[in-house]
N, CA, C and O atoms as a Tinker XYZ file with bonds, in Angstrom:
   352  protein
     1  N      0.821000   -1.185000    0.000000    73     2
     2  CA     0.000000    0.000000    0.000000    64     1     3
     3  C      0.871000    1.257000    0.000000    63     2     4     5
     4  O      0.611000    2.203000   -0.744000    81     3
     5  N      1.906000    1.257000    0.843000    73     3     6
     6  CA     2.774000    2.432000    0.906000    64     5     7
     7  C      3.542000    2.611000   -0.395000    63     6     8     9
     8  O      3.853000    3.737000   -0.784000    81     7
     9  N      3.852000    1.492000   -1.077000    73     7    10
    10  CA     4.540000    1.598000   -2.365000    64     9    11
    11  C      3.661000    2.317000   -3.381000    63    10    12    13
    12  O      4.148000    3.150000   -4.145000    81    11
    13  N      2.363000    1.999000   -3.392000    73    11    14
    14  CA     1.438000    2.658000   -4.321000    64    13    15
    15  C      1.378000    4.157000   -4.039000    63    14    16    17
    16  O      1.407000    4.974000   -4.959000    81    15
    17  N      1.296000    4.501000   -2.774000    73    15    18
    18  CA     1.235000    5.914000   -2.387000    64    17    19
    19  C      2.537000    6.606000   -2.776000    63    18    20    21
    20  O      2.521000    7.701000   -3.338000    81    19
    21  N      3.656000    5.970000   -2.478000    73    19    22
    22  CA     4.960000    6.544000   -2.793000    64    21    23
    23  C      5.114000    6.729000   -4.302000    63    22    24    25
    24  O      5.567000    7.781000   -4.753000    81    23
    25  N      4.740000    5.714000   -5.085000    73    23    26
    26  CA     4.837000    5.818000   -6.543000    64    25    27
    27  C      3.909000    6.903000   -7.079000    63    26    28    29
    28  O      4.266000    7.627000   -8.008000    81    27
    29  N      2.738000    7.012000   -6.502000    73    27    30
    30  CA     1.800000    8.053000   -6.910000    64    29    31
    31  C      2.342000    9.441000   -6.620000    63    30    32    33
    32  O      2.192000   10.360000   -7.425000    81    31
    33  N      2.973000    9.584000   -5.465000    73    31    34
    34  CA     3.556000   10.884000   -5.102000    64    33    35
    35  C      4.726000   11.215000   -6.024000    63    34    36    37
    36  O      4.881000   12.363000   -6.442000    81    35
    37  N      5.553000   10.212000   -6.345000    73    35    38
    38  CA     6.683000   10.434000   -7.254000    64    37    39
    39  C      6.173000   10.859000   -8.628000    63    38    40    41
    40  O      6.728000   11.761000   -9.256000    81    39
    41  N      5.118000   10.206000   -9.083000    73    39    42
    42  CA     4.539000   10.556000  -10.380000    64    41    43
    43  C      3.989000   11.965000  -10.385000    63    42    44    45
    44  O      4.190000   12.712000  -11.342000    81    43
    45  N      3.299000   12.331000   -9.325000    73    43    46
    46  CA     2.732000   13.673000   -9.220000    64    45    47
    47  C      3.840000   14.723000   -9.153000    63    46    48    49
    48  O      3.727000   15.782000   -9.769000    81    47
    49  N      4.896000   14.439000   -8.419000    73    47    50
    50  CA     6.020000   15.374000   -8.327000    64    49    51
    51  C      6.706000   15.517000   -9.684000    63    50    52    53
    52  O      7.093000   16.618000  -10.077000    81    51
    53  N      6.854000   14.411000  -10.390000    73    51    54
    54  CA     7.458000   14.462000  -11.716000    64    53    55
    55  C      6.634000   15.310000  -12.667000    63    54    56    57
    56  O      7.183000   16.090000  -13.445000    81    55
    57  N      5.316000   15.161000  -12.608000    73    55    58
    58  CA     4.437000   15.965000  -13.451000    64    57    59
    59  C      4.516000   17.437000  -13.067000    63    58    60    61
    60  O      4.542000   18.309000  -13.935000    81    59
    61  N      4.554000   17.708000  -11.787000    73    59    62
    62  CA     4.649000   19.084000  -11.310000    64    61    63
    63  C      5.963000   19.715000  -11.789000    63    62    64    65
    64  O      5.975000   20.851000  -12.263000    81    63
    65  N      7.060000   18.974000  -11.661000    73    63    66
    66  CA     8.353000   19.491000  -12.100000    64    65    67
    67  C      8.366000   19.724000  -13.606000    63    66    68    69
    68  O      8.940000   20.708000  -14.074000    81    67
    69  N      7.740000   18.831000  -14.371000    73    67    70
    70  CA     7.671000   18.998000  -15.820000    64    69    71
    71  C      6.873000   20.248000  -16.166000    63    70    72    73
    72  O      7.276000   21.014000  -17.042000    81    71
    73  N      5.747000   20.466000  -15.493000    73    71    74
    74  CA     4.944000   21.656000  -15.761000    64    73    75
    75  C      5.724000   22.923000  -15.407000    63    74    76    77
    76  O      5.637000   23.922000  -16.120000    81    75
    77  N      6.474000   22.887000  -14.330000    73    75    78
    78  CA     7.295000   24.044000  -13.965000    64    77    79
    79  C      8.301000   24.341000  -15.072000    63    78    80    81
    80  O      8.494000   25.494000  -15.456000    81    79
    81  N      8.935000   23.294000  -15.577000    73    79    82
    82  CA     9.928000   23.465000  -16.631000    64    81    83
    83  C      9.269000   23.997000  -17.898000    63    82    84    85
    84  O      9.801000   24.899000  -18.545000    81    83
    85  N      8.119000   23.445000  -18.252000    73    83    86
    86  CA     7.410000   23.910000  -19.441000    64    85    87
    87  C      7.042000   25.384000  -19.307000    63    86    88    89
    88  O      7.217000   26.157000  -20.249000    81    87
    89  N      6.535000   25.773000  -18.147000    73    87    90
    90  CA     6.070000   27.140000  -17.949000    64    89    91
    91  C      7.217000   28.153000  -17.929000    63    90    92    93
    92  O      6.982000   29.350000  -18.089000    81    91
    93  N      8.435000   27.694000  -17.737000    73    91    94
    94  CA     9.588000   28.589000  -17.791000    64    93    95
    95  C     10.017000   28.857000  -19.232000    63    94    96    97
    96  O     10.796000   29.776000  -19.484000    81    95
    97  N      9.521000   28.070000  -20.170000    73    95    98
    98  CA     9.902000   28.210000  -21.569000    64    97    99
    99  C      8.976000   29.199000  -22.267000    63    98   100   101
   100  O      7.770000   28.965000  -22.355000    81    99
   101  N      9.531000   30.303000  -22.762000    73    99   102
   102  CA     8.690000   31.352000  -23.357000    64   101   103
   103  C      7.956000   30.862000  -24.610000    63   102   104   105
   104  O      6.845000   31.317000  -24.880000    81   103
   105  N      8.546000   29.957000  -25.371000    73   103   106
   106  CA     7.871000   29.442000  -26.567000    64   105   107
   107  C      6.661000   28.591000  -26.192000    63   106   108   109
   108  O      5.616000   28.672000  -26.837000    81   107
   109  N      6.804000   27.781000  -25.155000    73   107   110
   110  CA     5.676000   26.969000  -24.699000    64   109   111
   111  C      4.576000   27.861000  -24.140000    63   110   112   113
   112  O      3.395000   27.631000  -24.401000    81   111
   113  N      4.958000   28.879000  -23.374000    73   111   114
   114  CA     3.960000   29.803000  -22.821000    64   113   115
   115  C      3.203000   30.522000  -23.934000    63   114   116   117
   116  O      1.990000   30.704000  -23.839000    81   115
   117  N      3.910000   30.929000  -24.986000    73   115   118
   118  CA     3.252000   31.604000  -26.113000    64   117   119
   119  C      2.273000   30.656000  -26.799000    63   118   120   121
   120  O      1.184000   31.065000  -27.201000    81   119
   121  N      2.662000   29.394000  -26.932000    73   119   122
   122  CA     1.798000   28.392000  -27.550000    64   121   123
   123  C      0.522000   28.202000  -26.740000    63   122   124   125
   124  O     -0.576000   28.278000  -27.292000    81   123
   125  N      0.651000   27.955000  -25.438000    73   123   126
   126  CA    -0.553000   27.672000  -24.647000    64   125   127
   127  C     -1.398000   28.914000  -24.411000    63   126   128   129
   128  O     -2.568000   28.803000  -24.044000    81   127
   129  N     -0.829000   30.088000  -24.616000    73   127   130
   130  CA    -1.604000   31.320000  -24.443000    64   129   131
   131  C     -2.410000   31.681000  -25.689000    63   130   132   133
   132  O     -3.284000   32.545000  -25.634000    81   131
   133  N     -2.120000   31.026000  -26.806000    73   131   134
   134  CA    -2.831000   31.348000  -28.049000    64   133   135
   135  C     -4.321000   31.019000  -27.864000    63   134   136   137
   136  O     -4.655000   29.975000  -27.303000    81   135
   137  N     -5.207000   31.894000  -28.326000    73   135   138
   138  CA    -6.653000   31.673000  -28.140000    64   137   139
   139  C     -7.165000   30.341000  -28.703000    63   138   140   141
   140  O     -8.043000   29.719000  -28.104000    81   139
   141  N     -6.636000   29.904000  -29.827000    73   139   142
   142  CA    -7.108000   28.635000  -30.400000    64   141   143
   143  C     -6.667000   27.445000  -29.558000    63   142   144   145
   144  O     -7.388000   26.453000  -29.451000    81   143
   145  N     -5.498000   27.543000  -28.968000    73   143   146
   146  CA    -5.010000   26.472000  -28.091000    64   145   147
   147  C     -5.835000   26.458000  -26.812000    63   146   148   149
   148  O     -6.222000   25.394000  -26.329000    81   147
   149  N     -6.101000   27.629000  -26.270000    73   147   150
   150  CA    -6.906000   27.715000  -25.039000    64   149   151
   151  C     -8.315000   27.170000  -25.293000    63   150   152   153
   152  O     -8.902000   26.513000  -24.433000    81   151
   153  N     -8.842000   27.451000  -26.475000    73   151   154
   154  CA   -10.168000   26.932000  -26.826000    64   153   155
   155  C    -10.152000   25.405000  -26.854000    63   154   156   157
   156  O    -11.072000   24.762000  -26.348000    81   155
   157  N     -9.102000   24.823000  -27.448000    73   155   158
   158  CA    -9.001000   23.361000  -27.487000    64   157   159
   159  C     -8.892000   22.798000  -26.077000    63   158   160   161
   160  O     -9.532000   21.796000  -25.760000    81   159
   161  N     -8.086000   23.432000  -25.225000    73   159   162
   162  CA    -7.926000   22.947000  -23.853000    64   161   163
   163  C     -9.221000   23.055000  -23.056000    63   162   164   165
   164  O     -9.378000   22.393000  -22.030000    81   163
   165  N    -10.146000   23.884000  -23.520000    73   163   166
   166  CA   -11.448000   24.009000  -22.877000    64   165   167
   167  C    -12.448000   22.962000  -23.335000    63   166   168   169
   168  O    -13.526000   22.836000  -22.754000    81   167
   169  N    -12.099000   22.209000  -24.375000    73   167   170
   170  CA   -12.974000   21.175000  -24.921000    64   169   171
   171  C    -12.943000   19.952000  -23.997000    63   170   172   173
   172  O    -11.882000   19.358000  -23.807000    81   171
   173  N    -14.091000   19.565000  -23.420000    73   171   174
   174  CA   -14.116000   18.424000  -22.485000    64   173   175
   175  C    -13.593000   17.127000  -23.108000    63   174   176   177
   176  O    -12.942000   16.335000  -22.428000    81   175
   177  N    -13.873000   16.905000  -24.393000    73   175   178
   178  CA   -13.393000   15.697000  -25.063000    64   177   179
   179  C    -11.867000   15.700000  -25.132000    63   178   180   181
   180  O    -11.230000   14.681000  -24.864000    81   179
   181  N    -11.285000   16.837000  -25.489000    73   179   182
   182  CA    -9.827000   16.919000  -25.559000    64   181   183
   183  C     -9.207000   16.758000  -24.172000    63   182   184   185
   184  O     -8.181000   16.094000  -24.025000    81   183
   185  N     -9.820000   17.357000  -23.163000    73   183   186
   186  CA    -9.285000   17.230000  -21.800000    64   185   187
   187  C     -9.238000   15.764000  -21.363000    63   186   188   189
   188  O     -8.291000   15.338000  -20.702000    81   187
   189  N    -10.264000   14.999000  -21.737000    73   187   190
   190  CA   -10.267000   13.571000  -21.386000    64   189   191
   191  C     -9.110000   12.846000  -22.069000    63   190   192   193
   192  O     -8.444000   12.008000  -21.461000    81   191
   193  N     -8.879000   13.177000  -23.341000    73   191   194
   194  CA    -7.765000   12.569000  -24.066000    64   193   195
   195  C     -6.441000   12.997000  -23.436000    63   194   196   197
   196  O     -5.539000   12.175000  -23.275000    81   195
   197  N     -6.319000   14.267000  -23.081000    73   195   198
   198  CA    -5.085000   14.783000  -22.489000    64   197   199
   199  C     -4.786000   14.101000  -21.153000    63   198   200   201
   200  O     -3.623000   13.882000  -20.816000    81   199
   201  N     -5.810000   13.770000  -20.404000    73   199   202
   202  CA    -5.616000   13.103000  -19.109000    64   201   203
   203  C     -4.922000   11.756000  -19.266000    63   202   204   205
   204  O     -4.242000   11.299000  -18.347000    81   203
   205  N     -5.086000   11.120000  -20.415000    73   203   206
   206  CA    -4.451000    9.815000  -20.636000    64   205   207
   207  C     -2.940000    9.937000  -20.732000    63   206   208   209
   208  O     -2.226000    8.954000  -20.537000    81   207
   209  N     -2.441000   11.145000  -21.034000    73   207   210
   210  CA    -1.020000   11.407000  -21.226000    64   209   211
   211  C     -0.428000   10.548000  -22.338000    63   210   212   213
   212  O      0.778000   10.304000  -22.374000    81   211
   213  N     -1.284000   10.097000  -23.238000    73   211   214
   214  CA    -0.855000    9.302000  -24.392000    64   213   215
   215  C     -0.663000   10.275000  -25.558000    63   214   216   217
   216  O     -1.629000   10.723000  -26.176000    81   215
   217  N      0.609000   10.592000  -25.846000    73   215   218
   218  CA     0.885000   11.612000  -26.843000    64   217   219
   219  C      0.352000   11.248000  -28.222000    63   218   220   221
   220  O     -0.036000   12.136000  -28.981000    81   219
   221  N      0.325000    9.970000  -28.559000    73   219   222
   222  CA    -0.213000    9.599000  -29.871000    64   221   223
   223  C     -1.703000    9.917000  -29.951000    63   222   224   225
   224  O     -2.189000   10.349000  -30.996000    81   223
   225  N     -2.430000    9.706000  -28.855000    73   223   226
   226  CA    -3.859000   10.051000  -28.828000    64   225   227
   227  C     -4.058000   11.563000  -28.865000    63   226   228   229
   228  O     -4.945000   12.068000  -29.553000    81   227
   229  N     -3.230000   12.268000  -28.126000    73   227   230
   230  CA    -3.343000   13.731000  -28.087000    64   229   231
   231  C     -3.071000   14.310000  -29.469000    63   230   232   233
   232  O     -3.831000   15.140000  -29.968000    81   231
   233  N     -1.977000   13.863000  -30.082000    73   231   234
   234  CA    -1.603000   14.389000  -31.394000    64   233   235
   235  C     -2.600000   14.018000  -32.482000    63   234   236   237
   236  O     -2.740000   14.746000  -33.465000    81   235
   237  N     -3.296000   12.894000  -32.321000    73   235   238
   238  CA    -4.248000   12.481000  -33.352000    64   237   239
   239  C     -5.657000   13.008000  -33.106000    63   238   240   241
   240  O     -6.546000   12.797000  -33.931000    81   239
   241  N     -5.875000   13.691000  -31.984000    73   239   242
   242  CA    -7.193000   14.265000  -31.714000    64   241   243
   243  C     -7.514000   15.274000  -32.827000    63   242   244   245
   244  O     -6.654000   16.075000  -33.193000    81   243
   245  N     -8.735000   15.246000  -33.365000    73   243   246
   246  CA    -9.087000   16.166000  -34.461000    64   245   247
   247  C     -8.837000   17.639000  -34.144000    63   246   248   249
   248  O     -8.426000   18.397000  -35.022000    81   247
   249  N     -9.077000   18.044000  -32.919000    73   247   250
   250  CA    -8.848000   19.437000  -32.538000    64   249   251
   251  C     -7.374000   19.797000  -32.592000    63   250   252   253
   252  O     -7.010000   20.886000  -33.036000    81   251
   253  N     -6.528000   18.881000  -32.140000    73   251   254
   254  CA    -5.090000   19.138000  -32.182000    64   253   255
   255  C     -4.605000   19.111000  -33.617000    63   254   256   257
   256  O     -3.731000   19.890000  -33.996000    81   255
   257  N     -5.167000   18.219000  -34.415000    73   255   258
   258  CA    -4.809000   18.158000  -35.835000    64   257   259
   259  C     -5.139000   19.484000  -36.517000    63   258   260   261
   260  O     -4.371000   19.953000  -37.357000    81   259
   261  N     -6.274000   20.095000  -36.165000    73   259   262
   262  CA    -6.635000   21.400000  -36.738000    64   261   263
   263  C     -5.624000   22.474000  -36.331000    63   262   264   265
   264  O     -5.289000   23.352000  -37.126000    81   263
   265  N     -5.144000   22.399000  -35.097000    73   263   266
   266  CA    -4.136000   23.371000  -34.656000    64   265   267
   267  C     -2.866000   23.252000  -35.492000    63   266   268   269
   268  O     -2.259000   24.261000  -35.853000    81   267
   269  N     -2.468000   22.027000  -35.795000    73   267   270
   270  CA    -1.252000   21.822000  -36.586000    64   269   271
   271  C     -1.405000   22.363000  -37.997000    63   270   272   273
   272  O     -0.416000   22.689000  -38.654000    81   271
   273  N     -2.655000   22.458000  -38.466000    73   271   274
   274  CA    -2.916000   22.986000  -39.810000    64   273   275
   275  C     -2.962000   24.518000  -39.827000    63   274   276   277
   276  O     -2.853000   25.128000  -40.891000    81   275
   277  N     -3.122000   25.131000  -38.671000    73   275   278
   278  CA    -3.197000   26.587000  -38.574000    64   277   279
   279  C     -1.774000   27.149000  -38.643000    63   278   280   281
   280  O     -0.950000   26.835000  -37.784000    81   279
   281  N     -1.471000   27.982000  -39.661000    73   279   282
   282  CA    -0.098000   28.474000  -39.822000    64   281   283
   283  C      0.452000   29.214000  -38.600000    63   282   284   285
   284  O      1.625000   29.061000  -38.258000    81   283
   285  N     -0.375000   30.001000  -37.952000    73   283   286
   286  CA     0.088000   30.766000  -36.790000    64   285   287
   287  C      0.427000   29.844000  -35.625000    63   286   288   289
   288  O      1.478000   29.982000  -34.999000    81   287
   289  N     -0.465000   28.909000  -35.340000    73   287   290
   290  CA    -0.236000   27.980000  -34.224000    64   289   291
   291  C      0.901000   27.021000  -34.559000    63   290   292   293
   292  O      1.722000   26.703000  -33.698000    81   291
   293  N      0.952000   26.561000  -35.808000    73   291   294
   294  CA     2.038000   25.664000  -36.224000    64   293   295
   295  C      3.390000   26.361000  -36.077000    63   294   296   297
   296  O      4.382000   25.733000  -35.704000    81   295
   297  N      3.423000   27.654000  -36.371000    73   295   298
   298  CA     4.661000   28.413000  -36.190000    64   297   299
   299  C      5.090000   28.466000  -34.734000    63   298   300   301
   300  O      6.278000   28.381000  -34.425000    81   299
   301  N      4.119000   28.607000  -33.842000    73   299   302
   302  CA     4.438000   28.599000  -32.405000    64   301   303
   303  C      4.947000   27.230000  -31.978000    63   302   304   305
   304  O      5.895000   27.128000  -31.199000    81   303
   305  N      4.312000   26.175000  -32.493000    73   303   306
   306  CA     4.741000   24.807000  -32.153000    64   305   307
   307  C      6.162000   24.551000  -32.625000    63   306   308   309
   308  O      6.948000   23.901000  -31.936000    81   307
   309  N      6.488000   25.070000  -33.812000    73   307   310
   310  CA     7.809000   24.830000  -34.391000    64   309   311
   311  C      8.920000   25.438000  -33.534000    63   310   312   313
   312  O     10.065000   24.988000  -33.598000    81   311
   313  N      8.599000   26.440000  -32.747000    73   311   314
   314  CA     9.605000   27.098000  -31.900000    64   313   315
   315  C      9.880000   26.325000  -30.618000    63   314   316   317
   316  O     10.851000   26.609000  -29.916000    81   315
   317  N      9.030000   25.349000  -30.309000    73   315   318
   318  CA     9.198000   24.578000  -29.070000    64   317   319
   319  C     10.191000   23.456000  -29.340000    63   318   320   321
   320  O      9.999000   22.656000  -30.255000    81   319
   321  N     11.240000   23.402000  -28.549000    73   319   322
   322  CA    12.272000   22.376000  -28.690000    64   321   323
   323  C     12.034000   21.297000  -27.635000    63   322   324   325
   324  O     12.370000   21.489000  -26.466000    81   323
   325  N     11.448000   20.144000  -28.046000    73   323   326
   326  CA    11.151000   19.092000  -27.058000    64   325   327
   327  C     12.379000   18.598000  -26.306000    63   326   328   329
   328  O     12.296000   18.303000  -25.114000    81   327
   329  N     13.523000   18.503000  -26.992000    73   327   330
   330  CA    14.731000   18.019000  -26.312000    64   329   331
   331  C     15.130000   18.957000  -25.182000    63   330   332   333
   332  O     15.545000   18.515000  -24.111000    81   331
   333  N     15.000000   20.254000  -25.430000    73   331   334
   334  CA    15.316000   21.246000  -24.400000    64   333   335
   335  C     14.370000   21.116000  -23.220000    63   334   336   337
   336  O     14.792000   21.184000  -22.066000    81   335
   337  N     13.076000   20.927000  -23.516000    73   335   338
   338  CA    12.067000   20.852000  -22.465000    64   337   339
   339  C     12.165000   19.561000  -21.668000    63   338   340   341
   340  O     11.928000   19.547000  -20.461000    81   339
   341  N     12.518000   18.476000  -22.352000    73   339   342
   342  CA    12.540000   17.175000  -21.694000    64   341   343
   343  C     13.925000   16.810000  -21.161000    63   342   344   345
   344  O     14.135000   15.721000  -20.627000    81   343
   345  N     14.854000   17.735000  -21.317000    73   343   346
   346  CA    16.192000   17.496000  -20.786000    64   345   347
   347  C     16.998000   16.528000  -21.610000    63   346   348   349
   348  O     17.915000   15.885000  -21.096000    81   347
   349  N     16.666000   16.411000  -22.901000    73   347   350
   350  CA    17.382000   15.466000  -23.770000    64   349   351
   351  C     18.540000   16.070000  -24.485000    63   350   352
   352  O     19.223000   15.383000  -25.245000    81   351
């Protein structure tokens, strides 16, 4: 039982640390502040998919696919360096 709690806390801390790192990145902040991105994040269906933390599902969601087709949002995405954000 304590192992489950400990693993859950480690996972939550890891997610918190990742969000802190993401929020320090000006390109990521610009992306999530875009009105079309905020609108997608407000979609209950997308939020359910996002909760899975399955990037293939998130990227294939129709709403996210539409964002990738939008030149302005795609330009913001292109500025985000995943290796930098993920410490790679």
